[in-house]
N, C-alpha and C positions, 0 to 999 in steps of 0.2 A: 537287950530286947530283941527277941527273934522276929524276923520278918515272915509274914505269911506268904503262901504261894502266890497270891495275886500281886502282892507288892514286889516279890522277886521277879515276876514276869514283866511288870511295868519297868522296873529298873533295867532289866536286860534289853528291852526295846529302846530305852533312852540311850543306852550305851552304843547300841548298833547304829542309831541315827547319828550320834556324835561321830562315830567312826566313819560313817559315809560322808559326813560333812568334811572330815579331815582328809579323806581320800580324793574328793572332787578336784581340788587343785592339782593333785599329783596326776590324776588321770588326764586332766587338761594339758598339763605339761608333757605327758607321754604322747599324746596325740599331736602336739604342736609340730614336731619334726615332720610328720607325714603331711600336714597341711602346708607347711612352709615349703616343703619339697616340690609341690606342684607349681608350675609357672603361671603366675598372674591369675586374673579372674576369667571366667568362662566367656568366650566370644564365638559362639558357633556360627558357621557359614552355611547358608542355604543356597542351592543351585537348582535350576529347573526351567521349564519353558514358561513364557509369558502369554503364549497363544496356543490353542489346541482345538482341533476339530471335535465336534460332538461325537460321542460314542467311540472315541479312540482311547488309547492308553498312553499315559505319560508317567515319568519317573522324576520325583524330587529327591535330592540327595543332601544330607546334612552331615557336617563334620565339625570337629573342634580342633583346629590346628594347634600343635604343640602340646597336646594332652595325650599321654600314653596310657592312662588308667581307664578303667571301665566307665562308660558313659551311657546314660539313658536319654533317649530322644523322644520328643512328642511333636508331631506335625499338627499345626493349628491353623484354622481358617478364620479370618476376620476376628482374630484375637479371643474368640470364645468357643469355637467349635473344634473339638479334638477329632482329628481325622484318623491318625494312626500312631502307634507307639512301637519303638524298636530300641534294642540294647546293643551297644557296640563294646567289645572288649578292649578296643583301642580307640580313643577319641579322635586321633588324627586320621583314622581310616573312614571314608565316607560311608554313611548308612543310607540305603535306598528305600524310598517310599513309593511303590507302584500305585498308580491311581487310574481308575477308569473314569473318563470325562463324561459327566452328565450335564443336564441343563442347570443343576444347582452347584456345579463344581466351580463356577466362576467366583473369584474373590481374591482377597489378599492373604497370602500364605507366609507363615513363619515356623521355625522350629525352636523348641525350648530344650536345652541340654541340662542334665543333672549329673553331677559327679560329687559324691559325698554330700557335704552340706552346701555345696555351691551349685548355682544354676545361672543360666544366661539365655538371652533371647537373640535370635539371629536377625539378619537383614530380612527385608520384606520383598516378596515377589507377587505381583498382581497377575493372576491368570485370567485371560479373556477366552471365553468359549465361543468358537466360531461355528455357526451353523451353515453347512454347505447349501448352495442354492438348489432349488428344485421347482418344477412346474412354472417355467418362465414363459411369459407371453407379452405381446406388444399391444398397447392400447393407444388411442389417438384422440385428438381434439381438432377438428370434428371427427366423429366416427359414424360410418366408415370414412377412411381418409380420402375424401373426394373434394377437391377445391379448385377454384378458378385461378388462373395466373395472377400473381401478385397477392394472393391471400396468404394467411398464416396457418401453418400446420405444426402442431406439437405432438410428438410421439413419445410414449413412456415405456420403459422396460421394467416390468413388474414380475418379481419372483414370489411365488406363494410362500416359500420358506427361504430363509437365508439371512445372514448377518455379515456386516463388514464387507459388503459386496462392491465390486467394480464392474464397469459395463463397457462393452464393445459393440459398435453398430456396423451393420453391413448393408450395402445396397447392391442388388444383383450379385450377391456373394463376394463383393469387394469392400474392403474396410473403409469406413467413413470416419474421418478425424476432424478435430476442430479447425485444422488448417485447410480442410476441403472447402472450396468456395461455396457460399450459400448455406452452410450448416453451422449451427452453434450447439455444442454439447455441454450440458450442465447437469452433473450428477447422473441420474438415470433418464434424462430427457434429451431428445434430439429435436431441435427447433429449426424450422424453415420459415424465416420471417416473411419473405416474398417468394413464394414457390414459383418455379419455372418449369417449362416442359422438360428440360434436361434432368430435372429431379424426379421425374416419374419413374417408377420401377417397383421391384419387390424388396421389402425391407425386413430385416430380422435383427435380433440382438442376442448377445451372450452375457449372462450374469456370471461372475466368477469371483473366487476368493483364493487367497494364497496364505499358507502357513508353513513356515520352514521349508520354502522352495517346493511345497506340494500344493498344486492347484486343483481346484474342483470347479467344474463348468456345468452350466445349464443353458441350452440353446432354445430360443423360441421358434415357433413356426413363422413362415414368411407372410407378410401382410402387404398387399398391393396398394400402392399410392397412385391415384389417378388424378392427373392435372387437366382440367378442362380449359379450353381456349375460349375467350370471349368472342362473340360473333361480330363480324364486320357490319357496317351499315348495309341494310337490305337494298337490293336492286330489284327494280320492277321492269317487266317487259310484257308485251302482249302479242299474240298471233291470232289471226282471224280465220275462221273456217265456216263453210256454208253447210247447213243441214236442212235439206229440202228447200223450202222457201225462206228459211230463217237463217240469220247470221249469229254466230257466237264468238265471243272473245275468250281465248285461253290465257289468263293472266298468270304469269310466273313470278313468285316471290322467292328470292334467292340471296343467301349470304355467301361470300367467297371464302370465308374462313370462320372457324368456330367449332364448338363441340355440341352435338345434339344431346338431348332433344331441344327443339326450338318451337315456340308457338307463333305461328304466322297468322296475320289478319289482313284482310283486304278492306281498305277504307275508301269510301266514295264521298268526296267533299267532307272529309274528316268524320264520317259516320261509318262505323263498322258494319259491313254487310256480309262478310264471310270470315270463317276462321278454320284453322286446321293445325294439328300438331305434327311436326316432322320428328319422328322418334329416332330414325336412323340415318337421316340425311339433313341437308341444309337448304331444302327447297320445298315449296308447296305450290299447288296449282289450283286456280279457281276459275270456274266457268261463269261468264256473265253474258247476258243478251246484248247484242249490238245492233244499232240502226245505222246504216251506211249514210254518211254525210251529216249525222246529228251529233252535236257536242253533248256528251252525257256527263260532263263534269271532270274533276281531277281525281285520279286514283293514286293511292299510296299503299305501300306495303309496310306492315308493322311487325317487327320481330321482338319477341320477349323471352327472356330466360329468368333464372332466379335473381340475377343481379343486373340485368340490362332491360331497357325498353327503348328501341330505336325505330325510326321511321325512314323510309326511302324518300328520294326526290319525287316530286309530283309528275304524273304522266297524264297528259290530256287524253281522255277516253273518247277519242273521235277518229273515225275512219274516213279518210279522204280518198276518193277514187283517183286513179292515175289520170293525169292531164294529157292533152293532145300535143303539147310542145315538147318534142324530143329532138335532141341534137347530139352530134358526135364531135369531140375535140381530140386532136392528135398532137402528141409530144414525142419528139425524137431524142434519144439518149445516146451520148457519145462516151467513148473511152478516154483514158488519160492521154492517149496519142491523137485525140480529136478524130477518131474513126467512128462512124455511125455503127452502133451495135444493136440497138433495140428501139422499139416503138411502143408507146402506150396510148391506147385509145380509150377515152372516157365517154360514157353514155350518160347524159344529163336529162332529167325530166323536170317540168315546171312544178308539178305537184303529184302527190300520191303517197299514201302511208305505207302500203305493203305492195311494192312493185315487184314484178317478176321480169327479169331481163333475158333477152335472147339476141345473139349476134348473127349477122348474115354476111357472107363473102360471095360477091357476084351472084346475089339472089339465092344462094344456097345456105341453109341453116347450118351453123357450126355446132356440132355436138359437143357436150362437155369434155369428152375425152380428147377432142381435137384441139382444144384451146387451153391456155393457162391463164387463170384469172387471179388478180390480186384481191385482197380483202375489200369488202364494201366499206367505203369511207363514210357513207351516209345512206339514208334511205333513197336519196335521189341520185345516186351515182354508182355506176358499175364500171369496172376497169377491165379492158382486154389487153393483155400484155403479150407482145411479140418479142421473145428474148433473143432469138437468132434470126436476124433479117436475111432473107434470100429472095431470089426472083419469084419463088413460089408464094411468098407473102404479098406480092403485088396484087392489087385488085380494088374493087369497089366495096367498101365496108359500110354497113348500116347496122343500127341497133333498134330494137323495138321493146316495148314494155306493156304489160297489162297487170291487172289486179291479181295477186297470187291466190286469192280465195275464190276467184271466178275461173273455173277450169275451161269454160267455153266462152270466156269474155273476149272482146275485140282487142286487137293489138294496136298500139300507137307507134308509128314508125318514124324514124329520123330520115333526113335527106342523106344521100350517099356521099361518102368521102373517099376520094381516090388516093390510094397509097401505092406509089410506084417505086419499086426497089430495083436498081441496077448498079453495076460497079461504078459507072460514070457518075450517077447522081449521089451514090454513097460518098464518093470522093469530093464531089462539088458541095454536097451538104456539109462534109467535114471542113472543106476550105471556107465555106460561108460561115460555119460556126466559129472557125478559127479567126476569120476576119472580124466577126462580130465581137469575139472576146478581145481581140487586139484593139478594136475601136473603143470598146468599153474601157479597156485599161488606159488607152491614150486620153480619153475624155476625163477619166478620173484624175490622171496626172495633171492635165491642164487646169481642172477645177482646183486642185490642190495648190498649184503655182499661183493662180489668180488670187486665191484666198490669202496666201502668204504675202503677196505684194500689197494687197489691200490692208492687211494687218500692219505691215511696216509703214505704209503711208499714214495710217491713222496714228501710229505710234509717234511719227515725226511731227504731225500736226499737234498732237497732245503735248509733246515736249516744248514746241514753240509757244503754245498758249501758256504753259506753266512758267516759262522764263519771262514772258511778258507780264504775267501777273506778279511775279517777284519784283520786277523793276517798278511797277506801279505802286506796290506796297512800300517800297523804300523811299520814293520821292517825297511824299507828304512829310515824312520825318525830317528831311533836310530843310524844307520850307518852314516848317514849324519852328525849327531851331533858329532859323534866321529871323523869323518874326518875333521871337521871344528874347532877342538880344536887348540889353538895357539901352535906353536912349540917353545919349550924351551931347552936350553943347560942344560944337567944334568951330574951328576957324573957317573962314570962307574957303571953299574948294577952288583949287586951280583947275585949269582946263583939262589937264591930264587926269586929275582925280575924278572930274565930272564924267569924262569918257569911260573911265574904268568902271565907275558905278553903273553907268548906263548899260555897259556890256554884261555886268553881273545881273542886273534886273532882267535883261533880255534872256539870259540863261535860265534864270528862275522861272520866267514865264513859259519857256519852252518845256522845261521839266514838268511843270504842273500840267 
């Protein structure tokens, strides 16, 4: 039976398919030597940077060590994004993948290698994109950085852009570190827990990053740190002047230390009557009416800042006229060699709040440039100091005083005191002073000796009393022991025994 054309075509296809099935094992065996000839499975190696600046170029390299045949490589990011593809005619020669770093370039990189029917995945490299710092500035808490001594200031170094940054601080263009006394550095902050005057100055910071020994910097502008000093306790004083027929008191409120501005107030009997703000100084002045001789109460100064509220001591707002009792006292001063070298004359008055003193020598007024005066120790004392005594300093000295606010007021004068300086009396005064000092020293030694003798005598008496008390405390014990002896019947005593017992009884009685 002859087959039709269609049947013959089908039969031919079947034979071809069978031939293909027969040839597949042969083809597999033919290719086997090629596969077996390659060393092991694919283990590609990826090399490249782990950090890179933004907008720079980096190169990753992939190789398949030990593979000499043609290899295809794919650079992959985060296991799913294909970055680039390259083909190498020899797998053991590294293939480069240049890459421009953008903000999206950060991630985990691997390369996949293909050789024939084999493939392999390389090691992983995590790339960090570093943004260089820019527009760095210093901020503070409080802002602006103005604080009182002992307060806390925290300064921050802030960059508008930048990642993986480090920070360096400078004060007056000198570096500040954590080892610098008074400073604590934590991340981008510079902390002064208890700020002092020594920490005042101009501060700046540098934000910087480093990648493969390449550093990028951004420096801030300087910020001035001002440390304010707390004010001291206010002091109050008053001076009186006359305006026509009326008297006025100029009250001064002052602090010896501190930082302005300070608000000063004048309190009269704890009631505020005046106030003023000292913007550039530490003092304020108040004008008050005064009645001579009238006690107008107690005045105080009050000083206030943002953190303080202090009051001065009380001052009696009373002006007492200078009294009539004025006297002069003279003290002579000697050198170490007991030589008279100087004299000090003190002018004392019985009363007077604002005295004005004047000195006279032989009824001639001594001008200020003709005399040397020491500081006024009180309102009632003025001292005239004669530092180098000579015959010219001899004479009759008087002092006088009047109210300083009365330009034409009467003077109250002291009696005259004679000061006579010659070589003879200088030596005699020195000898007298030496004798006085010797007598005083001798008297001190005598008093010391008498005290020591008295102390030794008291010590002896106390010792005798102590021994007597010890003897008295021991005697009752012996008597008691004798009295507590058991009673026994005995034979009649002989005369000798009777005499012995009598002696013992006498001894016991004396002891008691």
